[in-house]
N, C-alpha and C positions, 0 to 999 in steps of 0.2 A: 639775336633779336637786336634790332637797332636802338640806340640809346634814346632817340626821339620818341619811338614807340613805347618804350619803358616809361619815360617821363609822362606821356599822355595817360597811360594806365595808371600810374601812381597818383596823378592829380585828380582822377575821378573819384566819385563817392564809392565806397567799397561795393555796395550792392550793384551799382551800375557797371563797375569794372568786372565783377564776377559774372554778371549776366552776359556782357559782351564777350568775355573770354570763353564762357561755356558755349555760347552760340558759334564762336569760331571753331571750337573743338567739334561741335555737331556738323558743321559744314565740312570739316575736313574728313571726319570719320563716318559720318552718317549717324552717329550716336554719341552720347556722353557716357564715357567709362564710369562704372559704379563708383570707384574711388573718388572721382571728381564730383559726382553727385553727392556723395557723402560729405565732402568737404565744402560744399557750397555755402554753408553758413559759417564757415571759418575763413573769411577773406585773407586774413593775415598768414594762413598757410596755403590756401588755394592759389592765390595770385602769384607768389614767388615760385610755386611748383609749376604752374602752367607756363610761366615766363621761362623757367629753366628747360622744361620739356620742349617748348617751342624752339628755343635756341638750338637744341640738339636735333629733334626729330622732324620738326615741321618747317624750319627755315633753312635747312641745309641745302647748299647749292651743289655739293659735291656728290650727294647720292639722291637718286630719284625716289619718290614715294613708294614705289613697288619693291625696290631693294630694301629700303628702311622696313617695310612690313615683313619681308622675308627674314631679316635679321631679327626683328621682334618675335617672329614665330619660332625661329631656331633658338633663341635665348629662353623664351617661355617654355619651350620643350625641355631645354637642358635643365632649368631650374624648377621644372614641373609645377609651373603656375597655370593651372587649368583655366582660371578666369581670364588671365592675360592672353593666353593662347587662343581661347575661343573668340574673344573680341578681335584679335589681330587676324585671325583666319576670316572672320566676317568682312573685316576692312579690305584684307587682301582680295577676297572674292569680289567685292564691290569694285576694286581697282582693275579687275579683269585677269587676275592671276589664275592659272588653271589648278585643278586639284593636284595634278602631277608636280607642278612647281612648288606648291605649298608643302606637299609631302616631302619633296627634296629638302626643303628647310627644316622639317621635323627630323629627317634622317641625319641631317648634319648636326643639328642640336643634340640628337641622341648619341651620335658618335663622339661629340665632344664631352657629353656628360659621362659617358662610359669610359673615356680616356681619363678624365679627372678622377674617377673612382679608382680605376686601376693605378694611376700615378701615386695616389694617396696611399692606397692599400699596399702596393709593393714596397714603397719607401718605408712604411711602418714595419713590414715584415723584415726588411733588410736591417733596420735599426734594432728590432727585438732580437733577431737570431744571429746577426753578425756583429752587433754591438757598434755599428759605424753607419754613417751616411753612405748612400750609393755612390760608387766611383764612376768616373766617366773619362774616357780618353781625351787627352788635352787637345787633340785635333778634331774633336767632335764638332761638326758643323752646326748642330742645333744649340749646343751650349755656348758657342762662341759668337752667336748673333748679337750684335749691337754693344753698347758700352756697358760697363758694370761687371764684366768678368775678370777684370785685372790681369788678363793674360795668363791666368792660372788654371786654364781649362774649364772644367764644369763649374757652373755658377752655384750648383747645389753645394759644393764643397767649400765655397768661399764664406768666411764668417762675417764679412762686411755687411 
């Protein structure tokens, strides 16, 4: 969100700023999410939340709105937030995404959620039954991605 836009919002009366922000959300989504309606009488919380959300999800120039909604659907599925998922499915449908495209996002979210459960569970089992953290080949392409592995192979085994 541009600094000038933030300055304009902050200089308005709280009720006017809230009303304007909620109308912008309604224009973007076709509805105002329950959470924002709940917070409408709390401008000190609502205004920064909407500004933060806008900076990430509504004013992105690197991702288009359809992709953002698919990400929201996948994440909502993974964290099992029924309310978020239903709202983002409605928004995606209004944006012209097909049932199949939306379902693909749900499947991806489910696969990531499943992987998270398995990763935590198998590590806990290794720790309990083997008394150590899982080992990984120091040439492991997954563990050696990016900074932070200190050249010691698997980041799981690094204590930093």
